[in-house]
N, C-alpha and C positions, 0 to 999 in steps of 0.2 A: 504494499500499499504506499502510495506517495501522494504528495500534493504540490501545487505551485502556489506560492504566496507572493504578495507584493510588499516590499519594504524599502524605504529610502529611494523610491522611484525605479527600483529594479525588481525583476522577477527572479525568484529562487525556487528550484525544485528541491523539496525536502523529504527525507525519509526519517521515520522514528528512530531515535538513537544517534542521528548524525550531528556532527559539529559543524557550525556554519558561521562565517564572518559576514556581518551586514553593516550598513552605515551606522554611525554612532547613535545609540538610543540612550535617552536620559533616564536610565534605570540602574539601580545599584546591583553589584554582583551578588548572587545568591537569590535574587528575587525571580518571580515568574512573570513572563510576558505572554499575552494572548494576541494572535494575529487573526482578525476577522476578515481581512482582505484575501480570501482564498479564491483563486481564479479557477482552479481545476483540482478534482480529487479523483484518483484512479485506484480501484480496489479490484485486482484481477481483471475480469472482463467488464466490470461495472465502471463506466467512465462518466463523470459528471463534470460538465463544462458550464461555467457561470456566464451570466449575461449582465454585467461584467463579472459579478462575484456569485459564488455558490451560496445560496441561502441556508443559514444554519450551520455552515461548516466553520470549524475553528482549528487552529494549530496552536498548541502551547509549547513554550520553550523556557528553559532556565538560563539565566544570564550567568555566564561563567567568568568573563573578564572583559576589560576594556584595553585597547592598545592602539598602536600605529603600524601601518604597513611599511614595507621597505621603501626607501626613497626612489622616486623616479626622476629622471633628468629631462628637463624641457630645454631644447636648443632651437633657437632661431638663427639662421645663417643665410647671408646673401653673398655669393661669391663676387669677388672684385669690387665690392662696394664699401669695404671697411665696416661692415655691420655684423655683429655677433652678440646675441643675448643668451644667457644661460640662467636657468632657475631650477630649483628642486622642489619636490612636493611629497609630503608624507600624509596619507589619508588616515583619519581616525576610524576605528571600527569597534564593534561590540561582538564578542564571541558568544554564540548560543549553543545550547544542546537541545535538540527537538525531543520533547518528552511525550507528546501525544498528538494524534490527528483524529478528529471527530467529525462526523457528518450529521 
């Protein structure tokens, strides 16, 4: 059984027991979060697709930790124009453990 949820403007395919990194959520580690924006639930041959969300479906998860991803480098460069810009970015994330999928 798996579900597709929406969090932070992105869609994530989740399975019960999976660890997942999503955009930063303002919830303390150790607490539980419930996702009501479930776009699809698949249980064997039974597929429920929402329009846009599946009514009554919920995904619960436990917040494990907060952190930052590895740095990515942003480079803008124009050859022969004496133009070069460099920047770095580290995105904040919340690590979750999916504890349940209910329909």
